[in-house]
C-alpha positions in Angstrom: 54.1 86.0 127.6 52.7 87.2 130.9 52.3 90.6 132.5 53.4 91.5 136.1 50.2 90.3 137.6 50.9 86.8 136.2 48.1 87.0 133.6 48.2 86.8 129.9 47.9 90.3 128.3 44.5 91.0 127.0 43.8 92.2 123.5 42.1 95.5 122.9 38.9 93.9 121.9 38.8 91.8 125.1 39.6 94.8 127.3 36.8 96.8 125.6 34.4 93.9 126.3 35.7 93.8 129.9 35.1 97.5 130.3 31.6 97.1 129.1 31.0 94.2 131.6 32.3 96.3 134.5 30.1 99.3 133.5 27.1 97.0 133.5 28.0 95.7 136.9 28.4 99.2 138.3 25.1 100.2 136.7 23.4 97.3 138.3 24.8 98.2 141.7 23.7 101.8 141.4 20.2 100.7 140.4 20.0 98.0 143.2 21.3 100.3 145.9 19.2 103.4 144.9 22.1 105.5 143.8 24.7 104.4 146.4 27.9 102.4 145.6 29.1 100.5 148.6 32.7 99.6 149.2 31.7 95.9 149.6 30.2 95.9 146.2 33.3 97.4 144.6 35.6 94.9 146.3 33.4 92.1 145.0 33.9 93.4 141.5 37.6 93.6 142.1 37.8 90.0 143.2 35.7 88.7 140.4 37.6 90.5 137.5 41.1 90.6 138.9 42.1 87.2 137.3 41.2 88.7 133.9 42.6 92.2 134.2 45.2 92.0 137.0 45.8 95.1 139.0 44.3 97.3 136.3 40.9 96.3 137.5 41.1 99.0 140.1 41.4 101.7 137.5 38.8 100.1 135.3 36.2 100.0 138.1 37.0 103.6 139.2 36.6 104.7 135.6 33.3 103.0 135.3 32.1 104.8 138.5 33.3 108.1 137.1 31.6 107.5 133.8 28.2 107.3 135.6 29.1 110.1 137.9 30.3 112.7 135.4 29.4 111.7 131.8 26.9 114.1 130.1 25.3 111.1 128.4 24.4 109.7 131.9 22.7 112.8 133.2 19.2 111.3 133.0 20.5 108.1 134.6 21.9 110.1 137.5 18.7 112.0 137.9 16.5 108.9 137.7 18.5 106.8 140.3 19.6 109.7 142.4 23.3 108.9 141.8 25.2 111.9 143.3 28.9 112.6 142.9 29.6 111.7 146.6 31.7 108.7 145.7 31.9 105.2 147.3 30.3 104.8 150.7 32.3 102.8 153.2 29.5 101.2 155.3 
């Protein structure tokens, strides 16, 4: 059975693992770019994970960015890497 994107539906455990991988990718981008998330970086993540998650990858990446932007557990991370709540930069 396939979903609308033409992919096999993922189990909850697989989706949880995928969410963790995406968060790690976003975290690496924030660290590498000194607190700035570029549109080109986000598109690269979309392209890499779309075969696994389908169109839901857009929501998953945006949720990962929001996690680092707003989560109380990530307050020290935001301060350390100067990650502000300005959003994605289109440079």
